[in-house]
N, C-alpha and C positions, 0 to 999 in steps of 0.2 A: 868702506869701513866694515869691519866684522866685529860682532859683539858676541861674547860667550858668557853663559851663566849656567852653572851646574851641568856642563856637558852639552847644552843646547846652544845652537848658534843662530844668529841673524846676520844677514849680509845687507847692509843699508846702502842703497844705490844713490848716494848723494854726489852731486857734481858741483859742490861749492856754490849753490844758489843759481846755477845756470838753468835756463828754461827747458833744457832737454835732459834726458836721462843718459848716464854713461853707456857707452857701447857694450861694455861687459855685462850689463844688466840684460840687454836683449840677447846676448850670446847664451846666458844661463837659461833664459826662457825658451830659446830655440832648441836647446838640447839639454833638458833638465836632468837626464839620467847619465850624463857623461861629465860629472863634476867631481873634482878632488879638492880637498882642503888639507893644508898642512899647517898645523898649530902644534908644533913640537917636532921631534926628530923624524917622524914618519907621516907621510900623507895618508889620507883615508878617503874612500869613495863615498859620495853622497848623491842623493837626488834632491832637487830643489823644487819649491813651490812658492807661490806668492803668499806672503803673510796675510792673515785675516785681521780685520779690525780689532777683534778681541785679543789678539796676540801683540798688539802694539801698545807700548807703554805711554801713558798720558804725558804729553810734553815732548815726547821723543820725535826726532826729525821725521820718522816714517808716518807720524800722525799729521804732518803738515804737507801732505802730498808727495813726499819723497818715497819712492817704492822701496819695499823691503822683501827679501826672499828668505825662506827658512830651509836650510839644508837638513835632510833627514838621512842619518847614516844607513848604509846598505848592509844588512846582515848577511853573513856567509851562509 
């Protein structure tokens, strides 16, 4: 699931309550500088990092042990 607010994104690696994380989460962490997001007509490159506790909204799935990554746009 992706969440966008004021141009900032969070990618929540939920797998419907499964005890393991989705494979794509590990793929992002394995190569965090080779990620593109498309939210609109054109994709854009980002680098990703794991979200810190203070970035997680209270009650949000990422507070309940579901990992979340934050994509950061790569400036030209």
